[in-house]
N, C-alpha and C positions, 0 to 999 in steps of 0.2 A: 454516508453520502454515496451510494454503490451504481454505478452505469457503465454505456458501452459495453454488454457484455458480446462475447462472442464464442461459439462453439466449434471445437476442433474436432470433427467425427475420426479424422484419422487416428487422432491419439484419445478421444475420449477425455479432452481437457477443456473447463469453460474456464477461460480468461475476462476479467472484469476490471476497471477504474475503481477505485475507492478513496475518499478523502478520509480516512479516519483520521482520528484523532485523540491522543491523551494524554497530550503534551500540556503540561504547566509548568510554565517557566519561572522557577522560583529563584533560581539561582544569578547571581550577576554575570554576563557574558562579557567575560573579562580579554579574552584575543579572539581571533579569528580561527582558528581550531576548536575552540569552543562553540560557535556559531556553525561550521562545517558538521559538525558531529551532530548536533540537533538538526539538521537540515537532513541528514543523513539516514535519522533513525527512523523505524516503522513508525507508522501512526501519529505523523509530524503533524498533520492538517493537511499534507503536500497530495498530489495525485499521486498515485503508484499502482503499478501492474499487478496483479495476484491472480494465481492459478489454482485449479483444483479440478482432480481426476472428478469426473461425472459421467457416468452412465446410465442414461434414462429409460436403457432397457430392462435395467437390474430390479 
């Protein structure tokens, strides 16, 4: 799910929020560090802000 797009005209950058998820937790979480690593990884199913260079005039 991608949403909340914002275009910065000064830097030609498109920002958006995404709930990308490719995480399939198949291992047992044995300590808090394991959980923190999963939560801080990209595509964890939580909202993250992404940015890409985008110039609609090109």
